[in-house]
C-alpha positions as CSV (number, residue, x, y, z in Angstrom):
1,M,32.6,111.1,98.7
2,K,33.9,112.3,95.3
3,Q,31.6,109.8,93.5
4,A,28.5,111.1,95.4
5,K,29.5,114.6,94.2
6,V,29.8,113.5,90.6
7,Y,26.3,111.9,90.7
8,K,24.9,115.2,92.1
9,I,26.5,117.2,89.3
10,L,25.1,114.7,86.7
11,T,21.7,115.1,88.3
12,I,21.8,118.9,87.8
13,I,23.0,118.3,84.2
14,L,19.9,116.1,83.7
15,V,17.7,119.0,84.6
16,I,19.7,121.3,82.3
17,Q,19.4,118.7,79.5
18,W,15.6,118.6,79.9
19,A,15.4,122.4,79.7
20,F,17.7,122.5,76.7
21,I,15.6,119.9,74.8
22,Q,12.4,121.9,75.4
23,L,14.2,124.9,74.0
24,L,15.5,123.0,70.9
25,A,12.0,121.7,70.2
26,M,11.0,125.2,69.3
27,Y,13.5,125.3,66.4
28,P,12.9,122.2,64.1
29,K,14.5,123.9,61.1
30,L,17.8,124.3,63.0
31,I,17.6,120.7,64.1
32,E,17.0,119.6,60.5
33,A,19.8,121.7,59.1
34,F,22.6,121.4,61.7
35,Y,21.8,118.1,63.4
36,T,19.9,115.7,61.1
37,N,21.7,116.9,57.9
38,G,24.9,117.7,59.7
39,L,26.2,116.3,62.9
40,Y,24.0,113.2,62.9
41,K,25.1,112.1,59.5
42,I,28.7,112.0,60.7
43,I,27.8,110.2,64.0
44,S,25.5,107.6,62.3
45,N,28.0,106.8,59.5
46,L,30.8,106.5,62.0
47,L,28.8,104.1,64.2
48,R,27.7,102.0,61.2
49,I,31.3,101.8,60.1
50,V,32.5,100.7,63.5
51,F,29.7,98.2,64.2
52,G,28.2,97.3,60.8
53,W,30.9,94.7,59.9
54,I,30.4,92.7,63.0
55,P,28.0,89.7,62.2
56,F,26.1,89.8,65.5
57,S,24.3,92.6,67.3
58,V,26.6,94.6,69.5
59,G,23.8,96.7,70.7
60,D,21.8,93.7,71.9
61,I,24.8,92.5,73.9
62,F,25.2,96.0,75.4
63,Y,21.5,95.9,76.5
64,F,22.0,92.4,77.9
65,V,25.0,93.5,80.0
66,L,23.0,96.6,81.1
67,I,20.1,94.4,82.2
68,L,22.5,92.1,84.2
69,L,24.0,95.2,85.9
70,I,20.6,96.5,86.9
71,F,19.6,93.2,88.4
72,K,23.0,92.9,90.1
73,N,22.6,96.4,91.7
74,L,19.0,95.6,92.7
75,Y,20.2,92.4,94.4
76,N,23.0,94.2,96.2
77,L,20.5,96.9,97.3
78,L,18.1,94.3,98.8
79,K,21.0,92.4,100.4
80,N,22.4,95.5,102.0
81,K,20.4,96.3,105.1
82,K,21.5,99.9,105.1
83,F,19.6,101.6,102.4
84,H,20.6,105.3,101.8
85,F,17.7,106.8,99.7
86,K,19.6,110.0,99.0
87,T,22.6,108.1,97.6
88,F,20.4,105.8,95.5
89,F,18.4,108.8,94.2
90,F,21.4,110.8,93.0
91,K,23.2,107.7,91.6
92,T,20.1,106.6,89.6
93,L,19.5,110.1,88.2
94,G,23.2,110.5,87.5
95,I,23.4,107.4,85.4
96,L,20.1,108.3,83.7
97,S,21.7,111.7,82.8
98,V,24.6,110.0,81.0
99,V,22.2,107.6,79.1
100,I,19.9,110.4,78.0
101,F,22.8,112.5,76.8
102,F,24.2,109.8,74.6
103,F,20.6,108.9,73.4
104,N,19.9,112.4,72.3
105,F,23.4,113.1,70.9
106,N,23.6,109.8,68.9
107,W,20.1,109.8,67.5
108,G,17.3,111.2,69.7
109,L,17.4,114.8,68.6
110,N,15.9,113.6,65.3
111,Y,12.5,113.6,67.1
112,L,12.7,117.4,67.1
113,K,13.4,117.8,63.3
114,L,10.9,119.0,60.7
115,P,8.1,116.7,59.9
116,L,8.4,114.6,56.7
117,T,5.6,116.6,55.1
118,S,7.8,119.7,55.2
119,V,10.9,117.9,54.0
120,L,9.1,116.3,51.0
121,N,6.7,119.2,50.4
122,I,3.7,116.9,51.0
123,S,0.3,118.5,51.7
124,N,-0.5,118.6,55.4
125,S,-4.2,118.6,55.0
126,K,-6.5,116.1,56.7
127,Y,-8.0,113.5,54.4
128,S,-11.7,112.7,54.2
129,T,-13.2,109.2,54.3
130,T,-14.0,109.5,50.6
131,E,-10.3,110.1,49.9
132,L,-9.4,107.1,52.0
133,V,-11.9,104.9,50.1
134,D,-10.6,106.2,46.7
135,F,-7.0,105.6,47.6
136,T,-7.6,102.2,49.1
137,K,-9.3,101.1,45.9
138,K,-6.3,102.1,43.9
139,L,-4.0,100.4,46.4
140,I,-6.0,97.2,46.1
141,I,-5.7,97.2,42.4
142,K,-1.9,97.7,42.6
143,T,-1.4,95.0,45.3
144,N,-3.6,92.6,43.4
145,E,-1.6,93.2,40.3
146,I,1.8,92.5,41.9
147,Q,0.4,89.4,43.8
148,Q,-1.0,88.0,40.5
149,H,2.3,88.8,38.7
150,I,4.3,86.8,41.3
151,T,1.9,83.8,41.8
152,K,0.0,83.7,38.6
153,N,-3.0,82.7,40.8
154,D,-5.1,85.2,42.8
155,T,-5.9,82.6,45.5
156,V,-2.2,81.7,46.3
157,I,-0.1,83.3,49.1
158,V,3.1,84.9,47.8
159,A,6.0,82.6,48.8
160,N,9.1,84.7,49.2
161,P,12.1,82.5,48.1
162,Y,14.9,84.6,49.6
163,P,16.7,83.8,52.9
164,K,16.2,86.6,55.4
165,K,19.9,87.4,55.4
166,E,19.7,88.1,51.7
167,L,16.6,90.2,52.1
168,R,18.5,92.5,54.4
169,I,21.2,93.0,51.8
170,M,18.4,93.5,49.1
171,A,17.0,96.3,51.3
172,F,20.3,98.1,51.0
173,D,19.9,97.9,47.2
174,A,16.3,99.2,47.5
175,Y,17.6,102.3,49.3
176,K,20.1,102.9,46.6
177,Q,17.2,102.9,44.1
178,L,15.2,105.3,46.3
179,A,18.2,107.7,46.7
180,K,18.2,108.0,42.9
181,E,14.7,109.4,43.2
182,N,15.4,111.6,46.2
183,D,18.9,111.9,47.8
184,T,17.3,112.8,51.1
185,F,17.1,109.0,51.6
186,T,20.7,108.3,50.9
187,Y,21.9,105.4,53.1
188,N,25.6,104.6,53.5
189,H,27.4,101.9,55.5
190,F,25.0,99.0,55.9
191,S,24.3,97.8,59.5
192,V,21.1,95.7,59.7
193,K,21.1,92.6,61.9
194,S,18.8,89.9,63.3
195,S,18.0,90.8,66.9
196,L,19.4,88.4,69.5
197,F,16.2,89.2,71.4
198,S,13.8,88.1,68.6
199,V,11.9,85.7,70.9
200,P,11.2,88.3,73.6
201,L,10.5,91.0,71.0
202,T,7.8,88.8,69.5
203,Y,6.1,88.3,72.9
204,M,6.3,92.1,73.4
205,G,4.7,92.6,70.0
206,F,7.6,94.3,68.1
207,A,9.0,93.5,64.7
208,G,12.2,95.4,65.1
209,Y,13.9,98.5,66.6
210,L,16.9,100.8,66.2
211,N,19.6,100.8,68.8
212,P,20.4,104.5,69.2
213,F,23.8,103.8,70.9
214,T,25.3,101.7,68.1
215,N,23.0,102.7,65.2
216,E,22.4,99.1,64.3
217,A,19.0,98.3,62.9
218,Q,17.6,95.2,64.7
219,V,15.1,93.1,63.0
220,N,13.0,90.3,64.6
221,Y,14.0,87.2,62.6
222,L,10.8,85.3,63.6
223,I,8.3,87.6,61.7
224,P,6.6,86.3,58.5
225,K,8.8,86.7,55.4
226,N,6.3,88.8,53.5
227,S,6.5,91.4,56.3
228,Y,10.3,91.2,56.5
229,P,11.4,93.6,53.7
230,A,9.1,96.4,54.8
231,T,10.2,96.0,58.4
232,V,13.9,96.1,57.4
233,C,13.3,99.2,55.3
234,H,11.4,100.8,58.2
235,E,14.3,100.3,60.6
236,M,16.8,101.6,58.0
237,A,14.6,104.7,57.7
238,H,15.3,105.3,61.4
239,Q,19.0,105.0,60.7
240,I,19.0,107.8,58.2
241,G,17.3,110.1,60.8
242,I,13.5,109.5,60.2
243,A,12.4,109.4,63.9
244,S,8.6,109.3,63.7
245,E,7.1,105.8,63.3
246,S,4.7,107.0,60.6
247,G,7.6,108.6,58.7
248,A,9.7,105.4,59.0
249,N,6.7,103.4,57.7
250,F,6.3,105.8,54.8
251,V,10.0,105.9,53.8
252,G,10.2,102.1,54.3
253,Y,7.3,101.8,51.9
254,L,9.0,104.1,49.3
255,A,12.1,102.0,49.5
256,T,10.3,98.7,49.0
257,I,8.3,99.9,46.0
258,N,11.4,101.4,44.4
259,S,13.2,98.1,44.6
260,K,13.8,96.2,41.4
261,D,12.6,93.1,43.1
262,S,8.9,92.1,42.8
263,Y,8.8,90.5,46.3
264,F,10.0,93.8,47.8
265,N,7.3,95.7,45.9
266,Y,4.7,93.3,47.1
267,A,5.8,93.7,50.8
268,G,5.6,97.5,50.5
269,Y,2.1,97.5,48.9
270,L,0.9,94.9,51.3
271,M,2.0,96.9,54.3
272,A,0.3,100.1,53.0
273,L,-2.9,98.1,52.2
274,K,-3.1,96.7,55.7
275,Y,-2.8,100.2,57.3
276,C,-5.4,101.6,54.9
277,L,-7.9,98.7,55.4
278,Y,-7.4,99.1,59.2
279,E,-8.2,102.8,59.0
280,L,-11.2,102.2,56.8
281,Y,-12.5,99.5,59.2
282,N,-12.4,102.1,62.0
283,K,-13.9,105.0,59.9
284,N,-16.4,103.1,57.7
285,P,-16.9,99.4,58.5
286,K,-19.6,99.1,55.8
287,E,-17.2,100.4,53.1
288,Y,-14.4,98.2,54.5
289,K,-16.5,95.0,54.1
290,L,-17.3,96.1,50.5
291,L,-13.7,96.8,49.5
292,K,-12.4,93.7,51.2
293,T,-14.3,91.6,48.7
294,S,-12.2,93.1,45.9
295,V,-8.9,92.0,47.4
296,N,-7.3,88.9,46.0
297,K,-7.9,85.8,48.1
298,G,-4.2,85.1,48.2
299,I,-3.6,88.5,49.8
300,L,-6.4,88.0,52.4
301,K,-4.8,84.7,53.3
302,D,-1.5,86.4,53.7
303,I,-3.0,89.1,56.0
304,Q,-4.7,86.3,58.0
305,Q,-1.5,84.3,58.3
306,N,0.3,87.4,59.6
307,Q,-2.5,88.0,62.2
308,T,-2.3,84.3,63.3
309,F,1.4,84.6,63.8
310,W,1.1,87.6,66.2
311,K,-1.9,86.1,68.0
312,K,0.2,83.0,68.8
313,Y,2.5,85.2,70.8
314,Q,-0.1,87.5,72.5
315,N,0.2,87.5,76.3
316,W,-0.5,89.7,79.3
317,S,2.8,91.5,79.2
318,E,2.5,92.9,75.7
319,K,0.2,95.7,76.7
320,Y,2.6,96.9,79.4
321,F,5.6,97.0,77.0
322,K,3.5,98.9,74.4
323,S,2.2,101.2,77.0
324,F,5.8,102.0,78.1
325,Y,6.8,102.6,74.5
326,N,3.8,104.8,74.0
327,S,4.9,106.9,76.9
328,F,8.4,107.0,75.6
329,L,7.3,108.3,72.2
330,K,5.1,111.0,73.8
331,A,7.9,112.0,76.0
332,N,10.0,112.6,72.9
333,K,7.4,115.0,71.3
334,Q,5.5,112.3,69.4
335,K,2.0,113.3,70.5
336,D,0.3,110.4,68.8
337,G,2.4,107.9,70.6
338,I,2.2,104.3,69.3
339,K,-0.8,105.3,67.2
340,G,1.7,107.2,65.1
341,Y,2.3,104.0,63.1
342,N,-1.1,104.4,61.6
343,K,-0.5,108.0,60.5
344,V,1.4,106.5,57.5
345,V,-2.1,106.5,55.8
346,F,-2.1,110.3,56.1
347,L,1.3,110.5,54.4
348,L,0.4,108.0,51.7
349,I,-2.9,109.8,50.7
350,N,-1.3,113.3,50.6
351,Y,1.8,112.0,48.8
352,Y,-0.2,110.5,46.0
353,K,-2.1,113.7,45.5
354,S,1.0,114.8,43.5
355,H,2.5,111.4,42.5
356,Q,1.3,108.5,40.4
357,L,0.6,105.2,42.2
């Protein structure tokens, strides 16, 4: 009886939480000042200190146990002939209330902070197709240069020589370099791990994720090595409070190109180039075909190799997982949903209006 009362109270708290989040969303400056740059820094550093030293992903084990408990409860529910809908309803919402509280307290409120354009004083204006073409041309030159520098042959794919474990540590060094340029991106207490769920993640179409309950950055160890540094830096951007996917892509890009290592630089420029070419393909296919001919063959092979990797794992379930994640992002005030990844092009073009590529 007492337990049922607790679940009812938690359900009421869930409604209060929802209303409170709607209210907080109206004050992004306060979220930025008091949560992202205040409370969250304490929480995230503490979580990374507690879990960062452990060699395996604690967050993944937490999810695994949670999934087992869900299946166990479903089994017991089906086994029990007496189904009390009211009890089930309040118990489910009560548990959800606790999960949502810790999600928002530990990390989720970052979704409500100021956009990166405001934090970095980047122009918020829409770019034209002409601007996209001009920037992509410059990016092609830059990516060609770094690929040629590494391989000494424009037809050869860059072969990253570092083990993925070492690449994760190098990403920490990349953020140290980036913090010298802008202390907004200061990253303390390293906690980046290979996901124990890398195989299912690949079939779901994801390269990594942040566990908001342990603040561990999880990276899919199966992804191609030339994508790995940018993915690691993307997840680390989430750890320092960059919630939007476009923002994490952009900050991850900045970290890789600020690295002292050429392979990291290449990974960053390659990621940016792929997004720009994709945008150009959608906006002006004719110009896309024309610019594609100026990309080094080694880079085009690399892009094709990456596409082949993901196609190998494509399956019917991927669209459902991505649809769920799209809904999750929109529920957290990310109006572009999963398409937000592509908005990194908007940030790149506007950033380089006042910076040198």
